[in-house]
C-alpha positions as CSV (number, residue, x, y, z in Angstrom):
1,X,0.1,-0.3,-0.1
2,X,1.3,3.4,-0.7
3,X,2.1,6.3,1.6
4,X,-0.4,8.6,-0.4
5,X,-3.1,5.7,0.0
6,X,-2.7,4.9,4.0
7,X,-2.6,9.4,4.3
8,X,-6.1,9.0,2.4
9,X,-7.5,6.2,4.0
10,X,-6.2,8.0,7.7
11,X,-8.2,11.2,6.1
12,X,-11.5,9.6,5.2
13,X,-11.6,7.4,8.9
14,X,-10.9,10.8,10.4
15,X,-14.0,12.3,8.5
16,X,-11.6,15.1,6.9
17,X,-13.4,14.0,3.1
18,X,-12.2,16.9,1.7
19,X,-8.6,17.2,2.0
20,X,-8.7,13.5,2.1
21,X,-10.4,14.2,-2.0
22,X,-7.5,16.6,-2.6
23,X,-4.9,13.8,-1.8
24,X,-6.8,11.4,-4.1
25,X,-7.0,13.9,-6.9
26,X,-3.4,15.2,-6.7
27,X,-2.2,13.3,-10.1
28,X,1.7,13.5,-8.9
29,X,0.6,10.7,-5.8
30,X,-0.7,7.2,-6.0
31,X,0.9,4.8,-8.3
32,X,-0.9,1.9,-6.5
33,X,-3.8,-0.1,-8.1
34,X,-5.7,0.3,-4.3
35,X,-5.1,4.3,-4.8
36,X,-6.3,4.3,-8.2
37,X,-9.2,2.4,-7.7
38,X,-9.9,4.4,-4.3
39,X,-9.6,7.4,-6.5
40,X,-12.3,6.0,-8.7
41,X,-14.5,5.2,-6.1
42,X,-14.5,8.4,-4.2
43,X,-13.0,11.3,-6.7
44,X,-15.3,12.2,-9.5
45,X,-17.5,10.1,-11.3
46,X,-16.3,9.5,-15.0
47,X,-16.4,6.5,-17.6
48,X,-12.8,5.1,-16.6
49,X,-13.6,5.0,-12.7
50,X,-16.2,3.0,-13.2
51,X,-15.3,0.7,-15.7
52,X,-12.2,0.2,-13.7
53,X,-14.7,-0.8,-10.5
54,X,-16.4,-3.2,-12.3
55,X,-13.4,-4.6,-13.3
56,X,-12.2,-5.5,-9.7
57,X,-15.9,-6.2,-8.7
58,X,-15.5,-9.4,-11.4
59,X,-12.3,-10.0,-10.6
60,X,-12.9,-10.6,-6.5
61,X,-16.1,-12.3,-7.4
62,X,-14.1,-14.9,-9.8
63,X,-12.0,-15.8,-6.6
64,X,-14.7,-15.9,-4.1
65,X,-14.9,-19.1,-3.8
66,X,-12.0,-20.0,-3.2
67,X,-10.8,-17.8,-0.2
68,X,-10.1,-18.0,2.9
69,X,-12.6,-17.2,5.7
70,X,-10.6,-14.1,6.5
71,X,-9.6,-13.4,3.0
72,X,-13.5,-14.0,2.2
73,X,-14.4,-11.3,4.6
74,X,-12.2,-8.7,3.0
75,X,-13.3,-9.6,-0.3
76,X,-16.7,-9.5,0.7
77,X,-16.3,-5.8,2.2
78,X,-14.5,-4.8,-0.7
79,X,-17.5,-5.9,-3.4
80,X,-20.0,-4.1,-0.6
81,X,-18.1,-0.8,-1.5
82,X,-17.8,-1.6,-4.4
83,X,-21.6,-2.0,-4.8
84,X,-22.3,1.1,-2.8
85,X,-20.7,3.3,-5.2
86,X,-22.6,1.7,-8.1
87,X,-25.9,3.1,-6.0
88,X,-26.7,-0.8,-5.9
89,X,-27.5,-0.2,-1.9
90,X,-29.6,-3.8,-1.3
91,X,-26.1,-5.8,-2.8
92,X,-24.0,-3.7,-0.5
93,X,-26.1,-4.0,2.3
94,X,-26.2,-8.5,2.0
95,X,-22.0,-8.1,1.4
96,X,-21.4,-5.7,4.5
97,X,-23.4,-8.2,6.5
98,X,-22.0,-11.8,4.8
99,X,-18.6,-9.9,5.8
100,X,-19.8,-9.0,9.2
101,X,-20.4,-12.7,10.2
102,X,-17.3,-14.0,9.1
103,X,-15.4,-11.3,10.8
104,X,-17.6,-9.6,13.2
105,X,-14.5,-7.1,14.8
106,X,-14.5,-5.5,11.4
107,X,-15.7,-2.0,12.6
108,X,-15.4,-0.3,8.8
109,X,-17.7,-3.2,7.3
110,X,-20.1,-2.3,10.4
111,X,-20.1,1.2,9.5
112,X,-20.7,1.0,5.7
113,X,-23.9,-1.5,7.0
114,X,-24.9,1.1,8.9
115,X,-24.5,3.8,6.3
116,X,-26.4,1.4,3.7
117,X,-29.3,1.5,6.4
118,X,-29.3,5.1,6.3
119,X,-29.7,5.3,2.7
120,X,-32.3,2.7,2.5
121,X,-34.1,5.2,5.5
122,X,-33.6,2.2,8.0
123,X,-32.7,4.9,10.8
124,X,-33.6,2.5,13.9
125,X,-31.0,-0.6,12.1
126,X,-28.8,2.6,11.3
127,X,-28.4,4.3,14.8
128,X,-28.2,0.8,16.1
129,X,-24.9,0.1,14.2
130,X,-23.2,3.2,14.6
131,X,-23.9,2.6,18.6
132,X,-22.0,-0.3,18.3
133,X,-19.6,0.6,16.9
134,X,-18.9,3.6,18.9
135,X,-19.7,1.4,21.7
136,X,-16.0,-0.3,20.9
137,X,-14.1,2.3,19.2
138,X,-15.4,5.8,21.2
139,X,-12.6,7.6,18.7
140,X,-14.4,6.8,15.8
141,X,-15.2,10.6,14.0
142,X,-16.4,9.1,11.2
143,X,-19.1,7.2,12.8
144,X,-19.4,10.0,15.0
145,X,-20.3,12.3,12.2
146,X,-22.5,10.3,10.1
147,X,-24.5,9.5,13.3
148,X,-24.6,13.3,14.3
149,X,-26.2,13.8,11.0
150,X,-28.9,10.9,11.6
151,X,-30.2,13.0,15.0
152,X,-29.8,16.4,12.9
153,X,-32.1,14.5,10.2
154,X,-34.8,13.3,13.1
155,X,-34.7,17.2,14.3
156,X,-32.6,16.3,17.8
157,X,-30.0,19.9,16.6
158,X,-29.0,20.4,20.2
159,X,-27.3,16.9,20.4
160,X,-26.0,16.6,17.4
161,X,-24.3,20.1,16.9
162,X,-22.9,19.9,20.3
163,X,-21.3,16.4,19.3
164,X,-20.1,18.4,16.2
165,X,-18.6,21.2,17.9
166,X,-17.1,18.9,20.1
167,X,-15.6,17.4,17.1
168,X,-14.4,20.3,15.7
169,X,-13.0,21.6,19.3
170,X,-11.0,18.7,19.1
171,X,-9.3,18.8,15.4
172,X,-9.6,22.9,14.7
173,X,-7.8,21.8,11.0
174,X,-10.2,19.1,10.3
175,X,-12.4,20.6,6.8
176,X,-14.8,17.4,6.8
177,X,-15.5,18.1,10.4
178,X,-15.8,22.1,9.9
179,X,-18.1,21.5,6.7
180,X,-20.5,18.9,8.4
181,X,-20.6,21.3,11.3
182,X,-21.8,24.4,9.0
183,X,-24.3,22.3,7.7
184,X,-25.8,21.6,10.6
185,X,-25.7,25.1,12.1
186,X,-27.2,26.0,8.7
187,X,-29.6,23.3,8.4
188,X,-31.2,24.7,12.5
189,X,-30.6,28.0,11.0
190,X,-30.7,30.0,14.2
191,X,-29.1,34.1,13.9
192,X,-26.7,33.0,16.3
193,X,-26.0,29.7,14.0
194,X,-25.4,31.6,10.8
195,X,-23.3,34.2,12.5
196,X,-21.4,31.1,13.4
197,X,-21.1,29.8,10.1
198,X,-19.4,32.6,8.7
199,X,-17.1,33.5,11.7
200,X,-15.8,30.1,11.3
201,X,-15.7,29.7,7.5
202,X,-14.0,33.2,7.2
203,X,-11.6,32.2,9.9
204,X,-10.4,29.0,8.7
205,X,-7.3,28.5,6.8
206,X,-7.4,27.5,3.3
207,X,-11.1,27.8,3.0
208,X,-11.1,29.1,-0.2
209,X,-9.6,25.7,-1.5
210,X,-13.1,24.2,-0.3
211,X,-15.8,24.5,-2.9
212,X,-18.5,23.2,0.0
213,X,-17.4,25.7,2.3
214,X,-17.7,28.1,0.3
215,X,-21.1,27.3,-0.7
216,X,-21.9,27.3,3.1
217,X,-20.3,30.9,3.3
218,X,-22.5,31.9,0.1
219,X,-25.7,30.0,1.7
220,X,-25.0,32.1,5.5
221,X,-25.1,35.4,3.6
222,X,-27.9,34.8,1.7
223,X,-29.7,33.6,5.1
224,X,-28.8,36.5,7.1
225,X,-30.0,39.1,4.5
226,X,-27.2,40.4,2.5
227,X,-28.5,40.0,-0.6
228,X,-25.6,41.7,-2.4
229,X,-22.8,39.9,-0.9
230,X,-24.3,36.4,-1.8
231,X,-24.4,37.3,-5.0
232,X,-21.2,37.8,-5.2
233,X,-20.2,34.7,-3.7
234,X,-22.7,32.4,-5.8
235,X,-21.1,34.3,-8.7
236,X,-17.6,33.3,-7.8
237,X,-18.5,29.7,-6.9
238,X,-20.4,29.8,-11.2
239,X,-16.8,31.4,-12.3
240,X,-15.0,28.4,-11.1
241,X,-17.9,26.3,-12.2
242,X,-20.2,26.8,-14.5
243,X,-22.1,23.3,-13.5
244,X,-22.3,24.4,-9.7
245,X,-26.5,23.7,-9.5
246,X,-26.2,25.3,-5.8
247,X,-24.9,28.4,-6.8
248,X,-27.1,28.6,-9.7
249,X,-30.0,27.8,-7.7
250,X,-28.9,30.5,-5.0
251,X,-29.0,33.4,-8.0
252,X,-32.4,32.3,-8.8
253,X,-33.6,32.7,-5.6
254,X,-32.1,36.3,-5.3
255,X,-33.3,37.7,-8.8
256,X,-36.7,36.2,-7.6
257,X,-37.0,38.2,-4.5
258,X,-35.7,41.0,-6.3
259,X,-38.1,40.9,-9.0
260,X,-35.7,40.8,-11.9
261,X,-37.0,38.3,-14.0
262,X,-34.7,39.2,-17.4
263,X,-31.7,38.2,-15.0
264,X,-33.3,35.4,-13.1
265,X,-34.6,34.2,-16.6
266,X,-31.6,33.9,-18.3
267,X,-29.9,31.4,-14.8
268,X,-33.0,29.4,-15.1
269,X,-32.0,28.5,-19.2
270,X,-28.7,27.9,-18.1
271,X,-30.0,25.8,-15.3
272,X,-32.7,24.3,-17.5
273,X,-29.5,23.2,-20.1
274,X,-27.8,21.3,-18.0
275,X,-30.9,19.9,-15.9
276,X,-34.0,19.9,-18.1
277,X,-37.1,19.4,-16.1
278,X,-40.7,20.0,-16.6
279,X,-41.2,22.4,-13.8
280,X,-37.8,24.5,-15.4
281,X,-39.8,24.6,-18.7
282,X,-43.2,26.1,-17.2
283,X,-41.1,28.8,-15.3
284,X,-39.1,29.9,-18.2
285,X,-42.9,30.5,-19.7
286,X,-44.2,32.2,-16.8
287,X,-40.8,34.9,-16.7
288,X,-40.8,35.1,-20.6
289,X,-44.4,36.6,-20.2
290,X,-43.1,38.9,-17.3
291,X,-41.1,40.3,-19.2
């Protein structure tokens, strides 16, 4: 296993998904098959990466019957990951459960089983698995993050945000934890929450490197009522990536509030060109009548 792959896995397990992704996208590192496969699984989707995942899935299945139980548990865990990336959540759930039957101490398999439950809206089962992991390893940051997300979805903002605040205090340079905290604060959305998001992002080292954190800043400015500053942030995001739907929708909200239907129609047309929908077609018709 390469040093680059070790560093990626370390960051991933710590919940630092943003810095982990930067490592994966660094073309200068990671010459190993494992690193390349992780890049295909967790980096931006493309045809070459999808084909690599399918090839590895076929290779794992071909040798599965000849493996020892320990080897089979690892292979089943990998197969679960491949299925999860391909959005076959039921197959992933089955693979992780099989891996745990052979190796009950595989906490990553248990974490991913919990996540599969979460994706299938099996919230009670997901929470039970996450809590089982934390009973064995209370320091599992990735699991604590996922459990906090469940609590946010259930409306338990106070407990979830307390957990996220504690994780951020323990590791203030962890950009992934910071992102989860900011999104949780924005979800609750009190005036104090919005102010804290702006303070956190403004004071975060290298925050400009992370699109997700800049999106949090733009949305916080919008919720704060500073439409001009939010517009500037959304436009900056679009300058770096014209496909950024979050920024495009943010501008649509701003121009709708201003009643600037001509500019609004321009952004709706851009959105419709990239993500056609009947709703956008109907909205465009209404806007064309309005100006």
